[in-house]
KOLPAZA-749534 format. One line per field, with one value per atom (N, C-alpha, C, CB): residue number from 1; x, y, z; atom name. Coordinates in nm, 2 decimals. Glycine has a CB too. Layout:
num	[NUM_...]
x	[X_...]
y	[Y_...]
z	[Z_...]
atome	[CA_...]
This chain:
num	[1_1_1_1_2_2_2_2_3_3_3_3_4_4_4_4_5_5_5_5_6_6_6_6_7_7_7_7_8_8_8_8_9_9_9_9_10_10_10_10_11_11_11_11_12_12_12_12_13_13_13_13_14_14_14_14_15_15_15_15_16_16_16_16_17_17_17_17_18_18_18_18_19_19_19_19_20_20_20_20_21_21_21_21_22_22_22_22_23_23_23_23_24_24_24_24_25_25_25_25_26_26_26_26_27_27_27_27_28_28_28_28_29_29_29_29_30_30_30_30_31_31_31_31_32_32_32_32_33_33_33_33_34_34_34_34_35_35_35_35_36_36_36_36_37_37_37_37_38_38_38_38_39_39_39_39_40_40_40_40_41_41_41_41_42_42_42_42_43_43_43_43_44_44_44_44_45_45_45_45_46_46_46_46_47_47_47_47_48_48_48_48_49_49_49_49_50_50_50_50_51_51_51_51_52_52_52_52_53_53_53_53_54_54_54_54_55_55_55_55_56_56_56_56_57_57_57_57_58_58_58_58_59_59_59_59_60_60_60_60_61_61_61_61_62_62_62_62_63_63_63_63_64_64_64_64_65_65_65_65_66_66_66_66_67_67_67_67_68_68_68_68_69_69_69_69_70_70_70_70_71_71_71_71_72_72_72_72_73_73_73_73_74_74_74_74_75_75_75_75_76_76_76_76_77_77_77_77_78_78_78_78_79_79_79_79_80_80_80_80_81_81_81_81_82_82_82_82_83_83_83_83_84_84_84_84_85_85_85_85_86_86_86_86_87_87_87_87_88_88_88_88_89_89_89_89_90_90_90_90_91_91_91_91_92_92_92_92_93_93_93_93_94_94_94_94_95_95_95_95_96_96_96_96_97_97_97_97_98_98_98_98_99_99_99_99_100_100_100_100_101_101_101_101_102_102_102_102_103_103_103_103_104_104_104_104_105_105_105_105_106_106_106_106_107_107_107_107_108_108_108_108_109_109_109_109_110_110_110_110_111_111_111_111_112_112_112_112_113_113_113_113_114_114_114_114_115_115_115_115_116_116_116_116_117_117_117_117_118_118_118_118_119_119_119_119_120_120_120_120_121_121_121_121_122_122_122_122_123_123_123_123_124_124_124_124_125_125_125_125_126_126_126_126_127_127_127_127_128_128_128_128_129_129_129_129_130_130_130_130_131_131_131_131_132_132_132_132_133_133_133_133_134_134_134_134_135_135_135_135_136_136_136_136_137_137_137_137_138_138_138_138_139_139_139_139_140_140_140_140_141_141_141_141_142_142_142_142_143_143_143_143_144_144_144_144_145_145_145_145_146_146_146_146_147_147_147_147_148_148_148_148_149_149_149_149_150_150_150_150_151_151_151_151_152_152_152_152_153_153_153_153_154_154_154_154_155_155_155_155_156_156_156_156_157_157_157_157_158_158_158_158_159_159_159_159_160_160_160_160_161_161_161_161_162_162_162_162_163_163_163_163_164_164_164_164_165_165_165_165_166_166_166_166_167_167_167_167_168_168_168_168_169_169_169_169_170_170_170_170_171_171_171_171_172_172_172_172_173_173_173_173_174_174_174_174_175_175_175_175_176_176_176_176_177_177_177_177_178_178_178_178_179_179_179_179_180_180_180_180_181_181_181_181_182_182_182_182_183_183_183_183_184_184_184_184_185_185_185_185_186_186_186_186_187_187_187_187_188_188_188_188_189_189_189_189_190_190_190_190_191_191_191_191_192_192_192_192_193_193_193_193_194_194_194_194_195_195_195_195_196_196_196_196_197_197_197_197]
x	[0.08_-0.02_0.11_-0.11_0.05_0.09_0.05_0.04_0.17_0.17_0.07_0.36_-0.02_-0.11_0.06_-0.30_0.06_0.17_0.05_0.33_0.10_0.01_0.11_-0.08_0.10_0.13_0.17_0.08_0.31_0.30_0.27_0.44_0.28_0.25_0.36_0.08_0.39_0.52_0.45_0.62_0.57_0.50_0.52_0.60_0.60_0.61_0.45_0.70_0.43_0.29_0.14_0.28_0.13_0.04_0.02_0.01_0.21_0.16_0.15_0.26_0.14_0.11_-0.09_0.19_-0.14_-0.22_-0.34_-0.18_-0.24_-0.29_-0.24_-0.26_-0.19_-0.19_-0.28_-0.12_-0.28_-0.42_-0.55_-0.42_-0.60_-0.71_-0.76_-0.68_-0.61_-0.60_-0.63_-0.48_-0.56_-0.63_-0.70_-0.55_-0.81_-0.93_-0.99_-0.97_-1.00_-1.09_-1.07_-0.98_-0.98_-0.98_-1.00_-0.85_-1.01_-1.07_-1.23_-1.04_-1.28_-1.42_-1.47_-1.44_-1.36_-1.43_-1.44_-1.35_-1.30_-1.29_-1.40_-1.22_-1.47_-1.56_-1.73_-1.54_-1.70_-1.81_-1.80_-1.84_-1.72_-1.70_-1.73_-1.53_-1.75_-1.70_-1.87_-1.53_-1.93_-2.07_-2.13_-2.11_-2.11_-2.18_-2.19_-2.06_-2.04_-2.03_-2.12_-1.86_-2.12_-2.18_-2.32_-2.16_-2.39_-2.53_-2.63_-2.51_-2.53_-2.51_-2.52_-2.39_-2.44_-2.47_-2.61_-2.38_-2.65_-2.78_-2.82_-2.79_-2.91_-2.92_-2.87_-3.05_-2.93_-2.92_-2.74_-3.01_-2.62_-2.55_-2.40_-2.58_-2.50_-2.44_-2.47_-2.48_-2.55_-2.57_-2.53_-2.68_-2.52_-2.45_-2.27_-2.49_-2.22_-2.05_-2.07_-2.11_-2.15_-2.18_-2.18_-2.35_-2.21_-2.29_-2.21_-2.46_-2.11_-2.00_-1.88_-1.98_-1.86_-1.81_-1.77_-1.84_-1.91_-1.96_-1.94_-2.10_-1.94_-1.88_-1.76_-1.82_-1.83_-1.72_-1.66_-1.78_-1.56_-1.43_-1.45_-1.26_-1.57_-1.61_-1.51_-1.74_-1.39_-1.28_-1.26_-1.11_-1.31_-1.25_-1.31_-1.38_-1.32_-1.31_-1.20_-1.35_-1.18_-1.06_-0.99_-1.03_-1.06_-0.94_-0.84_-1.00_-0.86_-0.79_-0.72_-0.87_-0.55_-0.43_-0.39_-0.28_-0.37_-0.30_-0.18_-0.39_-0.07_0.03_0.07_0.13_0.20_0.25_0.38_0.25_0.36_0.50_0.56_0.50_0.69_0.77_0.76_0.86_0.73_0.69_0.82_0.55_0.80_0.96_0.99_0.92_0.94_1.00_1.06_0.94_0.97_1.08_1.19_0.99_1.16_1.26_1.39_1.23_1.34_1.48_1.52_1.44_1.45_1.52_1.58_1.40_1.56_1.64_1.79_1.56_1.78_1.89_1.96_1.90_1.90_2.00_2.08_1.93_1.99_2.00_2.14_1.84_2.17_2.28_2.39_2.27_2.38_2.48_2.57_2.41_2.46_2.53_2.62_2.37_2.60_2.61_2.77_2.51_2.73_2.92_3.00_2.95_2.93_3.07_3.06_3.09_3.04_3.07_3.20_2.92_3.18_3.29_3.40_3.27_3.43_3.44_3.47_3.49_3.35_3.33_3.31_3.24_3.35_3.27_3.14_3.36_3.06_2.98_2.88_2.93_2.75_2.67_2.55_2.70_2.38_2.30_2.22_2.27_2.11_2.01_1.88_2.09_1.75_1.65_1.54_1.62_1.51_1.38_1.24_1.41_1.19_1.04_1.04_0.90_0.88_0.88_0.91_0.80_0.84_0.89_1.00_0.81_1.16_1.26_1.22_1.29_1.17_1.21_1.27_1.01_1.36_1.42_1.40_1.55_1.36_1.27_1.39_1.25_1.51_1.57_1.73_1.53_1.81_1.96_2.05_2.02_2.15_2.23_2.39_2.21_2.49_2.61_2.71_2.63_2.76_2.86_2.96_2.92_2.97_3.12_3.24_3.14_3.29_3.36_3.38_3.37_3.25_3.22_3.22_3.08_3.30_3.36_3.20_3.47_3.24_3.16_3.05_3.30_3.13_3.07_2.96_3.18_2.97_2.87_2.75_2.90_2.71_2.60_2.51_2.62_2.58_2.49_2.48_2.56_2.58_2.58_2.52_2.65_2.46_2.41_2.26_2.39_2.21_2.10_2.04_2.16_2.13_2.08_2.14_2.18_2.18_2.21_2.06_2.37_1.98_1.90_1.78_1.90_1.79_1.70_1.67_1.73_1.81_1.79_1.75_1.89_1.79_1.77_1.59_1.85_1.53_1.35_1.31_1.23_1.37_1.34_1.35_1.44_1.44_1.44_1.42_1.61_1.38_1.30_1.45_1.13_1.57_1.68_1.77_1.72_1.93_1.97_2.09_2.02_2.12_2.24_2.33_2.33_2.38_2.47_2.45_2.53_2.33_2.32_2.28_2.29_2.19_2.20_2.33_2.17_2.41_2.60_2.51_2.82_2.53_2.55_2.45_2.58_2.34_2.25_2.34_2.05_2.46_2.47_2.55_2.51_2.60_2.68_2.52_2.76_2.44_2.34_2.23_2.27_2.28_2.20_2.30_2.05_2.36_2.48_2.43_2.55_2.33_2.26_2.19_2.06_2.12_2.08_2.14_2.09_2.25_2.35_2.33_2.52_2.27_2.23_2.13_2.20_2.05_1.93_1.95_1.92_1.90_1.91_1.89_1.83_1.92_1.92_2.03_1.85_2.04_2.13_2.23_2.18_2.27_2.44_2.39_2.57_2.48_2.50_2.62_2.50_2.60_2.74_2.64_2.85_2.75_2.67_2.67_2.74_2.53_2.54_2.38_2.66_2.30_2.17_2.07_2.14_1.95_1.92_1.71_2.02_1.68_1.48_1.44_1.35_1.33_1.28_1.15_1.31_1.07_0.96_0.87_0.99_0.73_0.61_0.52_0.53_0.53_0.45_0.55_0.31_0.66_0.73_0.70_0.74_0.63_0.68_0.75_0.61_0.82_0.92_0.82_0.95_0.87_0.83_0.90_0.77_1.03_1.18_1.29_1.25_1.40_1.54_1.61_1.61_1.69_1.84_1.94_1.87_2.03_2.19_2.24_2.24_2.39_2.46_2.58_2.51_2.69_2.78_2.93_2.70_3.07_3.19_3.25_3.14_3.17_3.31_3.41_3.29_3.50_3.59_3.57_3.72_3.48_3.43_3.20_3.50_3.16_3.02_2.99_2.95_3.08_2.99_2.99_3.05_3.08_3.06_2.90_3.25_2.93_2.79_2.70_2.75_2.68_2.56_2.53_2.56_2.62_2.63_2.53_2.82_2.58_2.50_2.38_2.58_2.34_2.22_2.12_2.24_2.16_2.10_2.06_2.14_2.15_2.14_2.01_2.27_1.99_1.91_1.75_1.96_1.80_1.65_1.60_1.66_1.71_1.68_1.62_1.91_1.65_1.59_1.41_1.66_1.38_1.29_1.21_1.31_1.26_1.20_1.16_1.28_1.26_1.23_1.09_1.42]
y	[-0.14_0.01_0.10_0.04_0.20_0.30_0.43_0.30_0.48_0.63_0.78_0.71_0.79_0.93_1.04_0.92_1.12_1.23_1.38_1.26_1.41_1.58_1.63_1.62_1.74_1.85_1.95_1.87_1.94_2.02_2.17_2.01_2.18_2.37_2.49_2.40_2.55_2.60_2.66_2.71_2.64_2.69_2.89_2.62_2.95_3.09_3.14_3.10_3.09_3.05_3.11_2.82_2.98_3.00_3.06_2.94_3.15_3.28_3.39_3.32_3.36_3.48_3.50_3.46_3.37_3.34_3.36_3.21_3.33_3.36_3.50_3.24_3.56_3.67_3.78_3.67_3.78_3.83_3.79_3.76_3.68_3.64_3.73_3.50_3.72_3.84_3.98_3.86_4.00_4.14_4.20_4.22_4.10_4.15_4.12_4.13_4.00_3.99_4.17_3.84_4.22_4.35_4.46_4.39_4.49_4.53_4.57_4.42_4.43_4.41_4.47_4.30_4.41_4.43_4.61_4.33_4.66_4.81_4.86_4.87_4.85_4.89_4.86_4.89_4.72_4.75_4.86_4.62_4.89_4.95_5.11_4.91_5.14_5.26_5.28_5.29_5.19_5.20_5.18_5.11_5.12_5.11_5.29_4.99_5.32_5.45_5.54_5.51_5.53_5.69_5.62_5.74_5.54_5.47_5.52_5.29_5.55_5.56_5.69_5.52_5.80_5.91_6.00_5.96_6.06_6.16_6.27_6.20_6.31_6.47_6.54_6.53_6.45_6.54_6.59_6.50_6.47_6.51_6.55_6.45_6.59_6.71_6.83_6.70_6.86_6.97_7.02_6.98_6.92_6.92_6.99_6.84_6.99_7.00_7.22_6.83_7.23_7.36_7.45_7.37_7.40_7.49_7.48_7.42_7.38_7.34_7.42_7.23_7.43_7.58_7.69_7.62_7.72_7.82_7.94_7.78_7.82_7.81_7.92_7.65_8.02_8.10_8.14_8.22_8.13_8.11_8.24_8.10_8.31_8.45_8.45_8.47_8.48_8.43_8.57_8.32_8.58_8.73_8.73_8.92_8.85_8.82_8.80_8.73_8.69_8.67_8.52_8.70_8.50_8.43_8.48_8.36_8.62_8.70_8.81_8.76_8.76_8.88_8.99_8.79_9.07_9.21_9.23_9.36_9.24_9.30_9.42_9.19_9.51_9.59_9.51_9.71_9.66_9.62_9.69_9.60_9.77_9.85_9.87_9.85_9.98_9.96_10.01_10.01_9.99_9.98_10.13_9.93_10.22_10.30_10.32_10.37_10.29_10.34_10.23_10.40_10.12_10.09_10.10_9.95_10.16_10.22_10.35_10.26_10.40_10.57_10.52_10.68_10.40_10.31_10.29_10.11_10.22_10.19_10.28_10.08_10.35_10.47_10.53_10.58_10.58_10.68_10.59_10.72_10.43_10.37_10.40_10.22_10.38_10.33_10.47_10.33_10.53_10.72_10.73_10.89_10.66_10.68_10.66_10.57_10.50_10.45_10.48_10.31_10.57_10.66_10.75_10.70_10.81_10.95_10.90_11.04_10.77_10.72_10.67_10.67_10.70_10.59_10.46_10.60_10.40_10.22_10.20_10.14_10.08_10.01_9.86_10.00_9.89_9.78_9.75_9.78_9.62_9.63_9.60_9.52_9.68_9.70_9.63_9.82_9.59_9.50_9.49_9.37_9.58_9.55_9.47_9.64_9.38_9.26_9.30_9.09_9.22_9.27_9.17_9.25_9.17_9.12_9.01_9.13_8.86_8.76_8.70_8.70_8.84_8.79_8.78_8.68_8.80_8.79_9.01_8.72_8.92_9.10_9.17_9.13_9.33_9.43_9.46_9.60_9.54_9.57_9.53_9.62_9.56_9.54_9.61_9.40_9.68_9.81_9.74_9.97_9.72_9.68_9.81_9.53_9.85_9.99_9.93_10.11_10.00_9.98_9.98_10.08_9.88_9.83_9.73_9.86_9.71_9.59_9.45_9.59_9.41_9.25_9.16_9.15_9.07_8.99_8.86_8.90_8.89_8.84_8.93_8.79_9.05_9.06_9.14_9.05_9.09_9.12_9.02_9.07_8.88_8.78_8.78_8.62_8.83_8.87_8.98_8.87_9.05_9.22_9.12_9.41_9.04_8.97_8.90_8.84_8.83_8.69_8.80_8.49_8.95_9.06_9.12_9.24_9.13_9.20_9.12_9.23_8.97_8.89_8.83_8.79_8.80_8.79_8.88_8.76_9.02_9.17_9.14_9.39_9.13_9.16_9.05_9.22_8.94_8.78_8.75_8.68_8.87_8.82_9.00_8.71_9.12_9.22_9.30_9.15_9.31_9.32_9.37_9.24_9.48_9.47_9.34_9.60_9.28_9.18_9.22_9.19_9.33_9.31_9.27_9.41_9.32_9.25_9.10_9.30_9.03_8.88_8.83_8.81_8.90_8.83_8.74_9.01_8.87_8.84_8.76_8.94_8.70_8.55_8.45_8.50_8.42_8.32_8.26_8.33_8.36_8.28_8.18_8.43_8.19_8.14_8.02_8.27_8.09_8.01_7.99_8.12_7.91_7.86_7.85_7.71_7.77_7.66_7.82_7.47_7.93_8.05_8.02_8.17_8.03_8.05_7.90_8.06_7.84_7.71_7.71_7.61_7.83_7.89_7.88_8.08_7.82_7.84_8.00_7.76_8.02_8.21_8.32_8.24_8.23_8.35_8.39_8.33_8.52_8.53_8.63_8.59_8.63_8.66_8.72_8.53_8.85_8.92_9.05_8.90_9.17_9.28_9.37_9.36_9.44_9.50_9.48_9.48_9.40_9.42_9.54_9.29_9.60_9.69_9.67_9.83_9.60_9.56_9.75_9.51_9.72_9.86_9.81_10.00_9.95_9.94_10.00_9.97_9.96_10.02_10.05_9.95_10.09_10.06_9.93_10.02_9.94_9.82_9.70_9.84_9.69_9.57_9.53_9.52_9.46_9.41_9.47_9.20_9.53_9.52_9.50_9.58_9.52_9.56_9.48_9.82_9.47_9.45_9.51_9.23_9.58_9.65_9.58_9.83_9.52_9.43_9.52_9.32_9.56_9.62_9.47_9.83_9.50_9.40_9.46_9.16_9.46_9.49_9.58_9.55_9.63_9.75_9.66_9.86_9.71_9.63_9.57_9.72_9.66_9.58_9.56_9.76_9.53_9.48_9.60_9.33_9.69_9.83_9.92_9.90_9.93_10.02_9.96_10.03_9.83_9.80_9.85_9.60_9.75_9.85_9.97_9.86_10.09_10.24_10.23_10.33_10.22_10.28_10.19_10.22_10.09_10.01_10.13_9.85_10.16_10.24_10.36_10.24_10.45_10.53_10.49_10.56_10.41_10.34_10.37_10.23_10.34_10.31_10.49_10.19_10.55_10.70_10.78_10.79_10.70_10.78_10.79_10.66_10.61_10.62_10.72_10.58_10.77_10.86_11.03_10.85_11.03_11.24_11.22_11.37]
z	[0.01_0.04_0.03_0.23_-0.04_-0.08_0.03_-0.23_0.07_0.17_0.13_0.15_0.19_0.18_0.26_0.32_0.14_0.19_0.20_0.03_0.31_0.36_0.37_0.51_0.31_0.35_0.45_0.32_0.47_0.60_0.59_0.68_0.66_0.65_0.74_0.74_0.67_0.73_0.84_0.62_0.98_1.11_1.07_1.31_1.01_0.96_0.95_0.81_0.84_0.75_0.88_0.72_0.98_1.04_1.16_1.04_1.21_1.31_1.24_1.42_1.08_1.02_1.01_0.85_1.02_0.97_1.12_0.89_1.28_1.39_1.45_1.48_1.39_1.39_1.35_1.37_1.21_1.13_1.20_0.97_1.22_1.30_1.43_1.33_1.51_1.63_1.62_1.68_1.50_1.47_1.37_1.46_1.33_1.30_1.36_1.20_1.48_1.63_1.69_1.79_1.72_1.79_1.70_1.86_1.60_1.50_1.52_1.40_1.52_1.55_1.64_1.58_1.74_1.87_1.92_1.99_1.87_1.87_1.85_1.78_1.64_1.63_1.68_1.52_1.74_1.84_1.97_1.88_2.02_2.15_2.09_2.22_1.97_1.97_1.90_1.88_1.82_1.79_1.91_1.70_2.01_2.16_2.19_2.31_2.19_2.27_2.17_2.30_2.04_1.97_2.02_1.76_2.01_1.99_2.12_1.99_2.26_2.40_2.47_2.41_2.33_2.37_2.35_2.34_2.45_2.48_2.45_2.58_2.43_2.43_2.52_2.43_2.66_2.74_2.78_2.85_2.75_2.79_2.72_2.86_2.58_2.47_2.49_2.34_2.59_2.60_2.75_2.56_2.87_2.92_2.92_2.91_2.88_2.75_2.71_2.49_2.70_2.68_2.87_2.56_2.85_2.97_3.11_3.00_3.12_3.17_3.16_3.13_2.99_2.93_2.94_2.89_3.04_3.02_3.16_2.98_3.29_3.43_3.44_3.45_3.51_3.53_3.70_3.45_3.72_3.82_3.91_3.73_3.95_4.01_4.10_4.09_4.15_4.29_4.34_4.25_4.48_4.52_4.74_4.37_4.75_4.88_4.96_4.89_5.08_5.08_5.02_5.19_4.95_4.84_4.74_4.74_4.77_4.67_4.73_4.58_4.76_4.79_4.66_4.82_4.72_4.64_4.71_4.65_4.61_4.65_4.53_4.69_4.57_4.53_4.49_4.62_4.41_4.29_4.27_4.16_4.21_4.13_4.03_4.13_3.94_3.84_3.79_3.81_3.64_3.51_3.54_3.29_3.54_3.56_3.69_3.52_3.82_3.92_3.97_4.06_3.88_3.92_3.80_3.98_3.69_3.59_3.66_3.40_3.71_3.86_3.95_3.97_3.97_4.13_4.07_4.19_3.92_3.90_3.82_3.86_3.79_3.74_3.82_3.70_3.97_4.07_4.15_4.17_4.15_4.22_4.15_4.24_3.99_3.87_3.93_3.65_3.93_3.90_4.04_3.90_4.11_4.26_4.30_4.34_4.18_4.16_4.07_4.14_3.94_3.88_3.95_3.75_4.05_4.09_4.20_4.17_4.29_4.32_4.28_4.35_4.11_4.06_4.08_4.01_4.08_4.07_3.98_4.12_3.89_3.82_3.84_3.74_3.86_3.88_3.81_3.97_3.88_3.78_3.92_3.62_3.87_3.96_3.91_4.00_3.96_3.93_4.04_3.92_3.99_4.07_4.06_4.10_4.19_4.15_4.21_4.23_4.18_4.19_4.32_4.03_4.44_4.54_4.52_4.59_4.40_4.41_4.35_4.41_4.31_4.30_4.18_4.38_4.06_3.92_3.91_3.79_3.78_3.76_3.68_3.75_3.72_3.67_3.51_3.82_3.59_3.57_3.56_3.58_3.47_3.54_3.48_3.53_3.50_3.44_3.45_3.54_3.35_3.38_3.34_3.31_3.42_3.38_3.34_3.50_3.25_3.18_3.26_3.08_3.25_3.30_3.36_3.33_3.42_3.54_3.51_3.62_3.62_3.58_3.54_3.76_3.47_3.39_3.55_3.25_3.66_3.77_3.84_3.85_3.80_3.86_3.88_3.92_3.72_3.66_3.77_3.50_3.80_3.82_4.01_3.72_4.10_4.19_4.24_4.20_4.13_4.19_4.22_4.02_4.12_4.06_4.23_3.91_4.28_4.35_4.51_4.29_4.49_4.64_4.62_4.63_4.54_4.52_4.58_4.39_4.50_4.55_4.70_4.47_4.73_4.92_5.01_4.99_4.94_5.05_5.03_4.96_4.93_4.96_4.98_4.84_4.97_5.02_5.18_4.95_5.24_5.38_5.45_5.43_5.36_5.40_5.50_5.50_5.44_5.52_5.47_5.57_5.50_5.39_5.37_5.35_5.30_5.28_5.39_5.12_5.42_5.52_5.67_5.52_5.71_5.79_5.85_5.81_5.64_5.67_5.72_5.56_5.67_5.66_5.83_5.70_5.91_6.02_6.11_6.06_6.01_6.09_6.03_6.03_5.99_5.94_6.04_5.82_6.14_6.28_6.34_6.46_6.33_6.39_6.31_6.43_6.21_6.08_5.94_6.02_6.00_5.84_5.74_5.83_5.76_5.61_5.54_5.68_5.55_5.52_5.41_5.60_5.36_5.26_5.16_5.34_5.16_5.09_5.01_5.17_5.08_4.99_4.79_5.06_4.73_4.62_4.60_4.55_4.45_4.48_4.50_4.60_4.67_4.74_4.70_4.85_4.80_4.81_4.92_4.64_5.01_5.18_5.20_5.29_5.10_5.09_5.11_4.94_5.17_5.17_5.01_5.30_4.94_4.87_4.79_4.81_4.88_4.87_4.96_4.90_4.92_4.98_4.97_4.90_5.06_5.04_4.98_5.30_4.89_4.94_4.93_4.85_5.02_5.12_5.09_5.23_5.14_5.10_5.21_5.01_5.37_5.44_5.55_5.34_5.51_5.59_5.60_5.71_5.46_5.39_5.28_5.37_5.20_5.07_4.94_5.06_4.81_4.73_4.66_4.70_4.70_4.56_4.68_4.51_4.54_4.67_4.52_4.76_4.57_4.49_4.55_4.51_4.41_4.42_4.40_4.32_4.43_4.32_4.37_4.34_4.25_4.33_4.18_4.35_4.26_4.11_4.19_3.92_4.32_4.38_4.43_4.53_4.50_4.55_4.73_4.52_4.75_4.92_4.91_5.11_5.01_4.98_5.05_5.03_5.13_5.21_5.12_5.36_5.01_4.92_4.79_4.84_4.77_4.65_4.77_4.58_4.87_4.96_4.96_5.08_4.98_4.98_4.83_4.97_4.75_4.58_4.63_4.38_4.64_4.65_4.73_4.75_4.86_4.90_4.86_4.97_4.75_4.69_4.60_4.64_4.53_4.49_4.52_4.53_4.67_4.72_4.75_4.90_4.81_4.88_4.69_4.99_4.62_4.46_4.44_4.30_4.49_4.53_4.58_4.57_4.74_4.81_4.77_4.90_4.64_4.62_4.51_4.50]
atome	[N_CA_C_CB_N_CA_C_CB_N_CA_C_CB_N_CA_C_CB_N_CA_C_CB_N_CA_C_CB_N_CA_C_CB_N_CA_C_CB_N_CA_C_CB_N_CA_C_CB_N_CA_C_CB_N_CA_C_CB_N_CA_C_CB_N_CA_C_CB_N_CA_C_CB_N_CA_C_CB_N_CA_C_CB_N_CA_C_CB_N_CA_C_CB_N_CA_C_CB_N_CA_C_CB_N_CA_C_CB_N_CA_C_CB_N_CA_C_CB_N_CA_C_CB_N_CA_C_CB_N_CA_C_CB_N_CA_C_CB_N_CA_C_CB_N_CA_C_CB_N_CA_C_CB_N_CA_C_CB_N_CA_C_CB_N_CA_C_CB_N_CA_C_CB_N_CA_C_CB_N_CA_C_CB_N_CA_C_CB_N_CA_C_CB_N_CA_C_CB_N_CA_C_CB_N_CA_C_CB_N_CA_C_CB_N_CA_C_CB_N_CA_C_CB_N_CA_C_CB_N_CA_C_CB_N_CA_C_CB_N_CA_C_CB_N_CA_C_CB_N_CA_C_CB_N_CA_C_CB_N_CA_C_CB_N_CA_C_CB_N_CA_C_CB_N_CA_C_CB_N_CA_C_CB_N_CA_C_CB_N_CA_C_CB_N_CA_C_CB_N_CA_C_CB_N_CA_C_CB_N_CA_C_CB_N_CA_C_CB_N_CA_C_CB_N_CA_C_CB_N_CA_C_CB_N_CA_C_CB_N_CA_C_CB_N_CA_C_CB_N_CA_C_CB_N_CA_C_CB_N_CA_C_CB_N_CA_C_CB_N_CA_C_CB_N_CA_C_CB_N_CA_C_CB_N_CA_C_CB_N_CA_C_CB_N_CA_C_CB_N_CA_C_CB_N_CA_C_CB_N_CA_C_CB_N_CA_C_CB_N_CA_C_CB_N_CA_C_CB_N_CA_C_CB_N_CA_C_CB_N_CA_C_CB_N_CA_C_CB_N_CA_C_CB_N_CA_C_CB_N_CA_C_CB_N_CA_C_CB_N_CA_C_CB_N_CA_C_CB_N_CA_C_CB_N_CA_C_CB_N_CA_C_CB_N_CA_C_CB_N_CA_C_CB_N_CA_C_CB_N_CA_C_CB_N_CA_C_CB_N_CA_C_CB_N_CA_C_CB_N_CA_C_CB_N_CA_C_CB_N_CA_C_CB_N_CA_C_CB_N_CA_C_CB_N_CA_C_CB_N_CA_C_CB_N_CA_C_CB_N_CA_C_CB_N_CA_C_CB_N_CA_C_CB_N_CA_C_CB_N_CA_C_CB_N_CA_C_CB_N_CA_C_CB_N_CA_C_CB_N_CA_C_CB_N_CA_C_CB_N_CA_C_CB_N_CA_C_CB_N_CA_C_CB_N_CA_C_CB_N_CA_C_CB_N_CA_C_CB_N_CA_C_CB_N_CA_C_CB_N_CA_C_CB_N_CA_C_CB_N_CA_C_CB_N_CA_C_CB_N_CA_C_CB_N_CA_C_CB_N_CA_C_CB_N_CA_C_CB_N_CA_C_CB_N_CA_C_CB_N_CA_C_CB_N_CA_C_CB_N_CA_C_CB_N_CA_C_CB_N_CA_C_CB_N_CA_C_CB_N_CA_C_CB_N_CA_C_CB_N_CA_C_CB_N_CA_C_CB_N_CA_C_CB_N_CA_C_CB_N_CA_C_CB_N_CA_C_CB_N_CA_C_CB_N_CA_C_CB_N_CA_C_CB_N_CA_C_CB_N_CA_C_CB_N_CA_C_CB_N_CA_C_CB_N_CA_C_CB_N_CA_C_CB_N_CA_C_CB_N_CA_C_CB_N_CA_C_CB_N_CA_C_CB_N_CA_C_CB_N_CA_C_CB_N_CA_C_CB_N_CA_C_CB_N_CA_C_CB_N_CA_C_CB_N_CA_C_CB_N_CA_C_CB_N_CA_C_CB_N_CA_C_CB_N_CA_C_CB_N_CA_C_CB_N_CA_C_CB_N_CA_C_CB_N_CA_C_CB_N_CA_C_CB_N_CA_C_CB_N_CA_C_CB_N_CA_C_CB_N_CA_C_CB_N_CA_C_CB_N_CA_C_CB_N_CA_C_CB_N_CA_C_CB_N_CA_C_CB_N_CA_C_CB_N_CA_C_CB_N_CA_C_CB]
């Protein structure tokens, strides 16, 4: 008797068939889901979406705070007065005026001021407004709390002065580049004084 020969299918072809069936099933299931979702959407739910979009958040009263900020014109006036005071003393400095949140409003780099002075001035202004104190005073606090200097963005060297309105800090002026922090701070105070005029 002769033997019958049944052709064997290639194993890779079987894999393709199985994968094709699985992909087809997933596609059909997805279409069924799409239809189910579309069919169950009611007119009332489609009308609710625009109503939600029209809701307004009228926040007020005790949920809102107001803060005072130095204007750009005032910050520029203070920065120019600071730079003028330094130039009269023959010093080459940079000056930065930052707002209550520590954001820079104005910076001026005097002719010949060192490259490091720009960033140092910003940090001194930020430090002064953060603690509402001249940075020369803050340097003294490091004896009792040495880790204060580890706070990012701060620089505990003399040369920063806060600007106040009704006793609260609204800005900071930082100066860097003079041979001593005392001179830097003297010039920063000249900028603060220019705002009182």
